[in-house]
C-alpha positions in Angstrom: 13.6 -6.9 -8.5 10.5 -7.0 -6.2 7.0 -6.2 -7.5 7.2 -2.8 -5.8 10.6 -1.8 -7.2 10.6 0.7 -10.0 13.1 -0.2 -12.7 14.9 3.1 -12.5 15.0 3.6 -8.7 13.4 3.2 -5.4 9.9 1.7 -4.9 7.0 3.9 -6.0 4.1 4.6 -3.7 1.5 3.5 -6.2 3.2 0.2 -6.7 3.6 -0.4 -3.0 -0.1 0.4 -2.4 -1.2 -1.9 -5.2 1.0 -4.7 -3.8 -0.5 -4.2 -0.3 -4.0 -4.2 -1.6 -3.6 -7.4 -3.6 -1.6 -9.4 -0.9 -2.6 -11.4 2.1 -2.5 -8.3 4.2 -5.2 -6.7 2.2 -7.8 -6.9 4.9 -5.6 -5.1 7.4 -5.0 -2.3 4.9 -8.8 -2.1 4.1 -9.6 -1.8 7.8 -7.0 0.8 8.5 -8.5 3.2 5.9 -12.1 2.2 6.2 -12.5 0.8 2.7 -14.7 -2.0 1.6 -13.9 -4.3 -1.4 -15.6 -1.9 -3.8 -13.5 1.0 -2.7 -10.3 -1.1 -3.2 -11.5 -2.2 -6.6 -12.2 1.5 -7.6 -8.7 2.5 -6.4 -7.0 -0.4 -8.3 -9.0 0.5 -11.4 -7.9 4.2 -11.2 -11.4 5.4 -10.5 -10.7 6.5 -6.9 -7.8 8.3 -5.3 -6.6 8.3 -1.8 -8.2 11.1 0.3 -5.6 13.2 2.1 -6.9 12.2 5.5 -6.3 8.5 4.6 -2.8 8.8 3.3 -1.0 8.3 6.7 -3.3 5.5 7.7 -2.8 3.7 4.4 1.0 4.2 4.5 1.2 2.9 8.1 -0.9 -0.2 7.1 1.1 -1.1 4.0 3.9 -3.5 4.9 6.4 -1.7 2.7 6.2 1.5 4.8 6.6 -0.3 8.2 9.9 0.1 9.9 12.1 -2.9 9.3 14.3 -4.4 12.1 17.9 -3.5 11.7 20.3 -6.3 11.1 23.4 -6.3 13.2 26.7 -6.4 11.3 
């Protein structure tokens, strides 16, 4: 099971965002939503949420939400 996989079903958004913000792609995600290191830290500590106007940008920057190439059978 991946780190973004919830034990009882599909990946959860919170887990996917945490994984994106603690991975090598962190800088790309930070730039996409205009966050600095302190904003990321507050989010990861549960002291800051994601403003509604940043949700789409954050989702597009998080690798889990990017379209995956289809494998041919």
